[in-house]
Wavefront OBJ file of the C-alpha trace (Angstrom):
o trace
v -102.997 -76.480 -41.670
v -106.428 -75.179 -40.664
v -109.282 -76.877 -38.888
v -111.554 -79.134 -40.918
v -114.785 -80.968 -40.161
v -115.948 -83.969 -42.199
v -119.657 -84.017 -41.388
v -122.453 -86.574 -41.859
v -120.327 -89.269 -43.470
v -120.086 -93.005 -42.942
v -116.729 -93.885 -41.379
v -114.815 -97.149 -41.697
v -113.391 -97.772 -38.228
v -110.330 -99.891 -37.312
v -112.539 -102.762 -36.096
v -114.133 -103.012 -39.540
v -117.461 -101.524 -38.563
v -119.000 -98.569 -40.390
v -120.732 -95.815 -38.415
v -122.116 -92.398 -39.233
v -119.730 -90.031 -37.458
v -118.261 -86.579 -37.835
v -114.468 -86.393 -38.100
v -112.870 -83.421 -36.363
v -109.450 -82.475 -37.773
v -107.156 -79.886 -36.256
v -103.923 -79.082 -38.038
v -102.949 -82.473 -39.506
v -104.448 -84.760 -36.856
v -107.803 -86.453 -36.287
v -108.831 -84.951 -32.951
v -112.166 -86.676 -32.419
v -114.852 -88.896 -33.937
v -118.479 -88.352 -33.066
v -120.625 -85.240 -33.142
v -119.114 -81.933 -34.194
v -118.507 -79.379 -31.432
v -121.319 -76.822 -31.231
v -118.855 -73.947 -31.394
v -116.903 -75.395 -34.322
v -114.924 -72.898 -36.363
v -113.259 -73.991 -39.571
v -113.994 -75.495 -42.971
v -116.826 -78.023 -43.208
v -117.165 -80.736 -45.865
v -120.600 -82.327 -46.096
v -119.916 -86.049 -46.449
v -123.512 -87.180 -46.888
v -123.498 -90.265 -49.124
v -119.758 -90.740 -48.721
v -117.659 -93.366 -46.995
v -114.558 -92.132 -45.170
v -111.715 -94.645 -45.198
v -108.008 -94.453 -44.346
v -106.109 -93.434 -47.462
v -104.674 -96.366 -49.386
v -100.936 -96.985 -49.012
v -99.168 -98.291 -52.112
v -96.216 -100.226 -50.711
v -94.274 -100.749 -53.939
v -94.027 -98.825 -57.158
v -91.658 -97.155 -59.592
v -93.627 -93.969 -60.011
v -91.988 -92.430 -63.068
v -92.458 -95.644 -65.038
v -95.829 -94.160 -65.918
v -93.793 -92.789 -68.839
v -93.561 -96.347 -70.210
v -97.194 -97.343 -69.729
v -98.346 -99.443 -72.737
v -94.862 -99.289 -74.307
v -93.763 -102.865 -73.555
v -96.601 -105.253 -72.798
v -97.116 -109.019 -73.079
v -93.424 -109.864 -72.690
v -91.285 -112.089 -70.481
v -89.890 -110.194 -67.494
v -86.198 -110.299 -68.467
v -86.967 -109.571 -72.143
v -89.175 -106.700 -70.977
v -86.320 -105.284 -68.887
v -83.371 -105.878 -71.214
v -84.941 -105.153 -74.594
v -87.352 -102.355 -73.757
v -87.240 -100.818 -70.300
v -83.537 -100.547 -69.519
v -82.647 -98.991 -72.939
v -85.439 -96.415 -72.540
v -84.499 -95.697 -68.929
v -80.944 -94.924 -70.045
v -82.335 -91.782 -71.713
v -84.129 -90.481 -68.615
v -83.404 -87.037 -67.221
v -84.347 -85.656 -63.833
v -87.111 -83.577 -65.415
v -88.526 -86.685 -67.086
v -88.660 -88.432 -63.733
v -90.252 -85.384 -62.107
v -93.084 -85.293 -64.661
v -93.511 -89.073 -64.671
v -93.755 -89.009 -60.880
v -96.306 -86.189 -61.019
v -98.395 -88.317 -63.370
v -98.187 -91.251 -60.945
v -99.129 -89.055 -57.997
v -102.115 -87.621 -59.875
v -103.316 -91.126 -60.721
v -102.795 -92.368 -57.185
v -104.611 -89.439 -55.603
v -107.541 -89.831 -57.988
v -107.940 -93.458 -56.901
v -107.588 -92.802 -53.170
v -103.909 -93.368 -52.399
v -102.385 -91.048 -49.812
v -98.907 -92.614 -49.466
v -96.591 -94.706 -51.603
v -93.182 -96.374 -51.632
v -91.009 -95.610 -54.636
v -87.737 -97.040 -55.882
v -86.234 -95.365 -58.929
v -83.651 -92.861 -60.198
v -83.225 -89.072 -59.937
v -84.873 -89.308 -56.546
v -84.297 -85.636 -55.750
v -86.821 -84.936 -58.501
v -89.265 -87.502 -57.115
v -88.945 -85.824 -53.718
v -89.681 -82.481 -55.384
v -92.889 -83.900 -56.864
v -93.905 -85.341 -53.479
v -93.196 -82.079 -51.662
v -95.130 -79.981 -54.181
v -98.204 -82.204 -54.361
v -98.651 -82.902 -50.635
v -98.724 -86.702 -50.814
v -96.766 -88.910 -48.370
v -93.949 -91.168 -49.611
v -91.135 -93.539 -48.705
v -88.429 -93.036 -51.324
v -85.408 -95.145 -52.261
v -82.739 -94.530 -54.863
v -82.576 -97.747 -56.904
v -79.131 -99.397 -56.901
v -77.714 -102.096 -59.185
v -74.322 -103.393 -58.151
v -73.639 -104.934 -61.563
v -74.157 -101.600 -63.330
v -71.263 -99.227 -64.114
v -73.006 -96.714 -61.837
v -73.178 -99.108 -58.880
v -70.676 -97.283 -56.668
v -72.098 -93.904 -57.635
v -75.556 -95.153 -56.651
v -74.277 -95.928 -53.151
v -72.917 -92.397 -52.778
v -76.135 -90.884 -54.115
v -78.206 -93.015 -51.755
v -76.300 -91.766 -48.730
v -76.616 -88.165 -49.876
v -80.307 -88.589 -50.634
v -80.997 -90.095 -47.202
v -79.109 -87.322 -45.423
v -80.902 -84.586 -47.346
v -84.457 -85.879 -47.590
v -85.264 -88.278 -44.749
v -87.931 -86.415 -42.775
v -88.348 -83.700 -45.424
v -91.610 -82.057 -46.530
v -92.832 -81.626 -42.954
v -92.115 -85.285 -42.268
v -94.085 -86.601 -45.243
v -90.953 -88.005 -46.904
v -88.987 -90.892 -45.448
v -86.028 -92.551 -47.151
v -84.947 -96.176 -47.483
v -81.975 -97.725 -49.255
v -82.976 -99.404 -52.517
v -80.761 -102.271 -53.753
v -82.726 -103.550 -56.729
v -82.522 -107.336 -56.298
v -80.065 -110.156 -55.572
v -79.576 -110.775 -59.301
v -78.427 -107.183 -59.879
v -76.685 -106.714 -56.513
v -74.041 -109.395 -55.739
v -73.340 -110.318 -52.099
v -70.253 -108.082 -51.855
v -72.320 -105.103 -52.985
v -75.173 -105.965 -50.625
v -72.709 -106.001 -47.731
v -71.858 -102.406 -48.623
v -75.576 -101.619 -48.492
v -75.782 -103.282 -45.071
v -72.849 -101.202 -43.829
v -74.487 -98.017 -45.093
v -77.771 -99.029 -43.471
v -75.983 -99.458 -40.143
v -74.215 -96.115 -40.529
v -77.361 -94.143 -41.402
v -79.985 -96.103 -39.478
v -81.835 -96.612 -42.766
v -84.072 -99.537 -43.657
v -84.051 -101.344 -46.996
v -86.540 -101.710 -49.883
v -85.649 -104.584 -52.249
v -87.206 -106.984 -54.782
v -87.000 -110.575 -53.537
v -88.014 -113.950 -54.999
v -90.195 -112.415 -57.708
v -89.794 -115.200 -60.294
v -89.044 -118.914 -60.278
v -86.041 -118.267 -62.542
v -84.573 -115.811 -60.056
v -84.797 -118.389 -57.260
v -83.371 -121.188 -59.413
v -80.406 -119.037 -60.462
v -79.752 -118.042 -56.856
v -79.780 -121.672 -55.745
v -77.329 -122.613 -58.521
v -74.940 -119.745 -57.819
v -75.132 -119.498 -54.042
v -76.755 -122.730 -52.862
v -79.421 -120.677 -51.111
v -82.761 -119.063 -51.810
v -82.729 -115.266 -52.172
v -84.249 -114.952 -48.690
v -81.565 -117.148 -47.128
v -78.880 -115.250 -49.042
v -80.162 -111.957 -47.667
v -79.874 -113.428 -44.157
v -76.294 -114.490 -44.862
v -75.194 -111.023 -46.009
v -76.920 -109.405 -43.020
v -79.635 -107.563 -44.927
v -82.687 -109.042 -43.186
v -81.426 -107.765 -39.876
v -81.583 -104.166 -41.111
v -85.365 -103.860 -41.434
v -86.614 -104.865 -44.870
v -89.537 -104.064 -47.126
v -89.473 -106.982 -49.577
v -91.374 -106.567 -52.831
v -93.132 -109.579 -54.380
v -91.909 -112.686 -52.451
v -93.815 -114.883 -54.899
v -91.559 -117.925 -54.766
v -90.772 -118.373 -51.085
v -90.451 -121.654 -49.211
v -91.926 -122.432 -45.781
v -88.401 -122.004 -44.356
v -88.141 -118.633 -46.098
v -91.409 -117.519 -44.534
v -90.310 -118.554 -41.057
v -87.016 -116.703 -41.488
v -88.835 -113.612 -42.753
v -91.192 -113.734 -39.773
v -88.292 -114.050 -37.332
v -86.637 -110.990 -38.894
v -89.911 -109.054 -39.104
v -89.606 -108.572 -42.865
v -92.547 -106.647 -44.313
v -93.885 -107.783 -47.677
v -95.243 -105.668 -50.533
v -97.656 -107.940 -52.406
v -98.267 -106.910 -56.023
v -101.007 -109.165 -57.409
v -101.712 -107.214 -60.616
v -98.088 -107.043 -61.705
v -97.416 -110.658 -60.718
v -100.364 -111.798 -62.816
v -99.484 -109.686 -65.862
v -95.845 -110.782 -65.894
v -96.895 -114.381 -65.112
v -94.522 -114.378 -62.152
v -96.801 -116.581 -60.072
v -98.979 -116.290 -56.976
v -97.439 -115.268 -53.678
v -98.446 -117.465 -50.695
v -100.035 -114.518 -48.899
v -102.248 -116.609 -46.657
v -99.211 -118.531 -45.377
v -97.335 -115.287 -44.765
v -100.199 -113.776 -42.792
v -100.582 -116.939 -40.715
v -96.862 -116.764 -39.909
v -97.356 -113.244 -38.576
v -95.791 -111.336 -41.460
v -96.980 -107.810 -42.198
v -98.196 -107.905 -45.806
v -99.175 -104.725 -47.615
v -100.373 -104.117 -51.161
v -98.581 -102.464 -54.053
v -99.211 -101.827 -57.706
v -95.612 -102.017 -58.951
v -94.819 -99.653 -61.818
v -97.386 -98.575 -64.380
v -95.470 -100.332 -67.157
v -96.061 -103.720 -65.555
v -99.577 -103.379 -64.136
v -100.613 -101.027 -66.024
v -102.369 -98.735 -63.559
v -101.785 -97.479 -60.024
v -105.327 -98.084 -58.793
v -105.180 -99.586 -55.307
v -108.907 -100.266 -55.451
v -108.147 -102.779 -58.167
v -105.325 -104.333 -56.134
v -107.747 -104.816 -53.233
v -110.005 -106.937 -55.386
v -107.189 -108.829 -57.079
v -105.515 -109.638 -53.764
v -108.682 -111.194 -52.415
v -109.743 -113.038 -55.564
v -106.328 -114.385 -56.524
v -105.761 -116.070 -53.167
v -109.240 -117.592 -53.194
v -108.890 -119.205 -56.604
v -105.325 -120.305 -55.856
v -106.405 -122.131 -52.686
v -109.816 -123.205 -53.964
v -111.092 -121.609 -50.775
v -113.529 -118.665 -50.740
v -112.731 -117.984 -47.089
v -109.116 -116.819 -47.526
v -108.384 -113.058 -47.594
v -111.860 -111.822 -46.651
v -112.746 -108.194 -47.363
v -111.558 -106.907 -43.984
v -108.144 -108.508 -44.412
v -107.724 -107.031 -47.891
v -108.619 -103.558 -46.592
v -106.137 -103.898 -43.719
v -103.421 -104.870 -46.192
v -104.114 -101.713 -48.212
v -104.207 -99.375 -45.210
v -102.837 -100.128 -41.726
v -100.539 -102.944 -42.911
v -99.235 -100.600 -45.589
v -98.439 -97.991 -42.951
v -96.475 -100.583 -40.968
v -94.680 -101.711 -44.131
v -93.418 -98.196 -44.756
v -92.803 -97.332 -41.121
v -95.343 -94.502 -41.087
v -96.514 -94.033 -37.521
v -100.034 -92.867 -36.689
v -101.303 -93.450 -40.225
v -103.455 -96.137 -41.809
v -106.472 -95.803 -39.507
v -109.266 -93.346 -38.871
v -108.798 -92.935 -35.161
v -108.272 -90.034 -32.764
v -104.616 -89.110 -32.624
v -103.866 -90.413 -36.123
v -102.796 -88.235 -39.024
v -105.643 -87.068 -41.211
v -104.799 -89.131 -44.315
v -108.369 -89.799 -45.406
v -110.137 -90.809 -48.615
v -113.820 -90.064 -49.190
v -115.657 -92.513 -51.438
v -118.795 -91.482 -53.315
v -121.390 -94.170 -52.609
v -124.066 -92.577 -54.809
v -123.418 -95.013 -57.648
v -125.488 -98.037 -58.712
v -122.802 -100.531 -57.687
v -122.978 -99.237 -54.096
v -126.567 -100.465 -53.654
v -127.913 -102.227 -51.687
v -125.558 -101.532 -48.772
v -125.594 -104.769 -46.843
v -121.878 -104.499 -46.068
v -119.809 -101.420 -46.972
v -116.476 -103.197 -46.440
v -117.509 -105.905 -48.859
v -118.652 -103.298 -51.375
v -115.332 -101.479 -51.083
v -113.381 -104.615 -52.010
v -115.659 -106.373 -54.469
v -117.730 -103.615 -56.114
v -116.043 -100.218 -55.764
v -114.048 -98.552 -58.530
v -111.181 -96.097 -58.415
v -113.329 -93.391 -59.977
v -115.622 -93.550 -56.928
v -112.990 -91.576 -54.998
v -114.312 -88.063 -54.468
v -111.995 -86.296 -52.006
v -108.512 -87.001 -50.633
v -106.747 -85.501 -47.618
v -103.131 -85.925 -46.539
v -102.058 -84.414 -43.234
v -105.435 -82.696 -43.135
v -104.760 -80.860 -46.408
v -107.267 -81.291 -49.241
v -105.385 -82.627 -52.280
v -108.505 -83.512 -54.251
v -112.082 -82.306 -53.809
v -115.040 -83.331 -55.977
v -112.483 -85.175 -58.154
v -110.551 -81.986 -58.857
v -106.875 -82.086 -57.902
v -105.809 -79.008 -55.963
v -102.013 -79.226 -56.319
v -101.556 -80.570 -59.882
v -102.364 -78.960 -63.251
v -103.702 -82.006 -65.102
v -103.842 -80.352 -68.522
v -100.198 -79.314 -68.479
v -99.262 -82.675 -66.966
v -100.814 -84.617 -69.858
v -98.979 -82.494 -72.430
v -95.596 -82.857 -70.724
v -95.678 -86.603 -70.155
v -96.831 -87.380 -73.687
v -94.001 -85.318 -75.183
v -91.357 -86.771 -72.886
v -92.525 -90.378 -73.223
v -92.332 -90.231 -77.018
v -88.749 -88.976 -76.849
v -87.683 -91.751 -74.494
v -88.920 -94.609 -76.683
v -87.866 -93.155 -80.009
v -85.446 -95.516 -81.755
l 1 2 3 4 5 6 7 8 9 10 11 12 13 14 15 16 17 18 19 20 21 22 23 24 25 26 27 28 29 30 31 32 33 34 35 36 37 38 39 40 41 42 43 44 45 46 47 48 49 50 51 52 53 54 55 56 57 58 59 60 61 62 63 64 65 66 67 68 69 70 71 72 73 74 75 76 77 78 79 80 81 82 83 84 85 86 87 88 89 90 91 92 93 94 95 96 97 98 99 100 101 102 103 104 105 106 107 108 109 110 111 112 113 114 115 116 117 118 119 120 121 122 123 124 125 126 127 128 129 130 131 132 133 134 135 136 137 138 139 140 141 142 143 144 145 146 147 148 149 150 151 152 153 154 155 156 157 158 159 160 161 162 163 164 165 166 167 168 169 170 171 172 173 174 175 176 177 178 179 180 181 182 183 184 185 186 187 188 189 190 191 192 193 194 195 196 197 198 199 200 201 202 203 204 205 206 207 208 209 210 211 212 213 214 215 216 217 218 219 220 221 222 223 224 225 226 227 228 229 230 231 232 233 234 235 236 237 238 239 240 241 242 243 244 245 246 247 248 249 250 251 252 253 254 255 256 257 258 259 260 261 262 263 264 265 266 267 268 269 270 271 272 273 274 275 276 277 278 279 280 281 282 283 284 285 286 287 288 289 290 291 292 293 294 295 296 297 298 299 300 301 302 303 304 305 306 307 308 309 310 311 312 313 314 315 316 317 318 319 320 321 322 323 324 325 326 327 328 329 330 331 332 333 334 335 336 337 338 339 340 341 342 343 344 345 346 347 348 349 350 351 352 353 354 355 356 357 358 359 360 361 362 363 364 365 366 367 368 369 370 371 372 373 374 375 376 377 378 379 380 381 382 383 384 385 386 387 388 389 390 391 392 393 394 395 396 397 398 399 400 401 402 403 404 405 406 407 408 409 410 411 412 413 414 415 416 417 418 419 420 421 422 423 424 425
């Protein structure tokens, strides 16, 4: 990577303040904030009228499910899965997943996301898309113990971890991805725990997403999904838990003790009527809570700017309290908390020594005036299309809203053709 100077921009700092500073980048690292060196040599981007923020980190998605966007809407979760999604997914090929992942990455980059966590199938092809496009990702091969491919999924997960953890110049990390307690019985989860211990891998799993899931778990096991995960030894392995909508106070205390990180998905939870996660209680208990979009067939977009707003507004109306999840907290959830959720060190902040994963926001739009508080504007007024430029590891992946590593015209043609084949009866 070459040297890069982001000059004359407003910079969102870790303490929440916004200052006009130059950002000096050498190789893939932020070397300094302040005034540019007089003898600077390298590329210069004039950031006048732009706000530099840490790139958003999407802590939970199923990237290639972009292929099913708008295919199965306004349905109950289990009907949505059993009648629409699972039959269509059975037709997927690795190339389908590659193109669906490219579509997701293009959408995420264009709305300011620089890293994401993915759980799906044909993960070698997802890794190929990540490597080619330059984005950062935590990847997990989805596993369902009740499926005929359950044992094969375990073998593929081990192989995938061995081959790709640390790949793409360190931009790819790998977790194990048991889908959920209702698709992975305790005996299967113990195999996942054993593999986690063997490899040193952490775990990405859906937990307590719906009331029905919790009720069924209580009937079958006499425990909540969180307590069941403790019993099988999963929580001790380092867990990224998606959703956690229906968790008890005891669950939250157990999660805090085990340092479980939570991927909160307000848009998906609202659309599927799953409920409202007690985010304020989790944060008060010391849990690290990040933000995710979930897949594009249950959201239906991957715009983290929208999740910022939803996360703040949903908690306020749920608690009848306008003070919960203020703008700064929402931004932290989407950036530095997200980095902690995924285990990405030296990312999630604009600070000397951190990786240059930076999003530039165009503030020359009517909804960015007057600028009393840029953090507040980012959460409550900004739109995904305000994103102008995106850097990952100091590499420019989008400039002036033009992607540099993805052919959008070919992408649109490929995904439309492949999506129609997958849903054809």
